[in-house]
C-alpha positions as CSV (number, residue, x, y, z in Angstrom):
1,M,-12.2,5.3,8.8
2,N,-9.4,7.3,10.4
3,W,-10.4,11.2,9.9
4,Q,-6.6,12.5,10.5
5,I,-5.2,10.7,7.8
6,P,-5.8,12.7,4.4
7,A,-7.5,11.1,1.2
8,A,-4.8,10.2,-1.8
9,A,-5.5,13.3,-3.7
10,Q,-4.6,15.3,-1.2
11,V,-0.8,13.8,-0.7
12,A,1.1,15.8,-3.2
13,G,3.3,13.2,-5.3
14,L,1.7,10.3,-4.2
15,K,0.1,10.2,-7.6
16,D,3.2,10.3,-9.5
17,Y,4.8,7.7,-7.2
18,L,2.5,4.8,-7.1
19,Q,2.6,5.4,-11.0
20,S,6.1,5.1,-11.7
21,T,6.5,2.5,-9.0
22,F,4.4,0.3,-10.2
23,T,4.3,0.3,-14.0
24,K,8.2,-0.1,-14.2
25,P,9.7,-2.8,-14.0
26,P,11.7,-3.7,-10.2
27,A,15.1,-3.1,-10.7
28,T,17.0,-6.5,-10.3
29,S,19.3,-7.0,-7.4
30,D,20.6,-10.2,-8.4
31,P,24.1,-10.3,-9.7
32,A,24.9,-12.7,-12.7
33,P,25.6,-15.6,-12.6
34,A,28.8,-16.6,-11.7
35,P,31.1,-18.3,-14.8
36,P,31.6,-22.0,-14.5
37,P,35.2,-22.9,-13.0
38,P,37.9,-23.6,-15.6
39,L,38.5,-27.0,-16.4
40,A,41.0,-29.0,-14.1
41,V,41.7,-32.4,-13.9
42,T,43.2,-32.8,-10.2
43,D,43.2,-35.6,-7.8
44,L,44.9,-38.1,-10.4
45,A,46.0,-41.2,-8.9
46,I,46.5,-45.2,-9.5
47,A,45.9,-47.4,-6.3
48,P,47.1,-49.8,-5.5
49,V,50.9,-49.4,-5.9
50,P,52.5,-50.7,-7.3
51,V,50.1,-52.3,-9.2
52,S,50.6,-56.1,-9.5
53,K,47.0,-57.8,-10.3
54,S,45.0,-54.7,-11.3
55,G,44.7,-51.2,-10.6
56,T,42.1,-48.0,-10.3
57,V,42.9,-45.0,-12.3
58,G,41.1,-42.3,-10.1
59,F,40.5,-38.0,-11.0
60,A,38.2,-35.7,-10.5
61,L,36.9,-33.4,-13.3
62,S,35.8,-29.4,-12.0
63,V,33.6,-29.6,-15.2
64,P,31.7,-32.0,-17.4
65,A,34.0,-32.9,-19.8
66,S,35.1,-35.3,-23.0
67,T,37.7,-37.9,-21.1
68,T,40.2,-40.1,-22.6
69,V,42.5,-42.1,-19.9
70,A,45.1,-44.3,-21.5
71,I,47.7,-46.4,-19.7
72,L,51.2,-45.1,-21.3
73,N,54.9,-46.9,-20.9
74,S,58.1,-45.6,-19.7
75,G,58.3,-44.4,-24.0
76,G,55.3,-42.6,-23.9
77,S,53.3,-45.2,-26.1
78,V,50.1,-45.9,-25.7
79,V,50.0,-49.2,-23.9
80,R,45.8,-48.9,-23.3
81,T,43.0,-47.0,-23.7
82,L,40.6,-47.2,-21.0
83,V,37.8,-44.8,-22.0
84,A,38.1,-42.7,-25.2
85,N,36.3,-39.4,-25.8
86,T,34.0,-40.8,-23.6
87,S,31.5,-38.0,-21.7
88,E,32.3,-38.0,-18.1
89,P,30.4,-35.3,-15.2
90,S,32.2,-32.7,-13.0
91,G,33.3,-34.8,-9.6
92,L,35.1,-38.2,-8.9
93,T,35.5,-40.9,-11.5
94,S,37.5,-44.1,-11.2
95,L,38.3,-46.6,-14.0
96,V,39.7,-50.1,-13.4
97,W,43.0,-51.0,-15.4
98,D,43.4,-54.8,-15.0
99,R,47.0,-54.7,-16.3
100,K,46.9,-55.9,-19.8
101,N,47.7,-54.5,-22.6
102,S,45.2,-53.4,-25.9
103,S,46.0,-57.1,-26.9
104,G,44.8,-58.8,-24.1
105,Q,48.4,-59.3,-22.8
106,R,49.6,-58.8,-19.5
107,V,52.3,-55.9,-19.6
108,K,55.8,-56.4,-17.9
109,S,57.0,-55.2,-14.5
110,G,58.3,-51.3,-14.9
111,T,56.9,-47.4,-14.7
112,Y,53.9,-46.6,-16.7
113,K,51.8,-43.6,-16.6
114,A,48.2,-43.0,-16.5
115,Q,47.0,-40.0,-18.7
116,V,43.9,-38.2,-18.7
117,K,42.8,-35.7,-21.4
118,A,39.3,-33.7,-21.0
119,T,37.6,-31.1,-23.2
120,D,35.0,-29.2,-21.9
121,S,32.0,-27.6,-23.7
122,S,33.8,-25.0,-25.0
123,G,36.9,-26.0,-26.7
124,T,39.3,-26.0,-23.7
125,S,41.2,-29.3,-23.6
126,I,43.9,-30.4,-20.6
127,A,46.0,-33.0,-19.9
128,A,47.2,-34.4,-17.1
129,N,49.8,-37.9,-16.1
130,V,50.7,-39.8,-13.5
131,S,53.8,-42.4,-13.0
132,F,53.3,-45.6,-11.0
133,K,55.1,-48.6,-11.1
134,V,54.0,-52.2,-12.1
135,S,55.4,-55.2,-10.5
């Protein structure tokens, strides 16, 4: 034993320090978790362009969302709904369109739009469109 170190009872303030330090919960220095990013639909595209036999609609979601993807004609009417209110994870998603309308008939050549509508868990909704040619 080292006789040069005083007994704990002889160290001024040690008792108070030990009682307060080890009986109070530790202070948290962890920052609050970052809020999730806002809902966004990005990288919306269809390939190949022009679509001749079939095309792939691709897009990315910033957060998980309930998603509806539709093909619209030049007048804005829905030609075919590829998915309706489907839960999609964040990240990349792709869907194949066989160039057919909702009745199973091939669509005519022209300009169309792929439309993605997404709603996140907080109820925020967003829509994105991209025009493309069918030949």
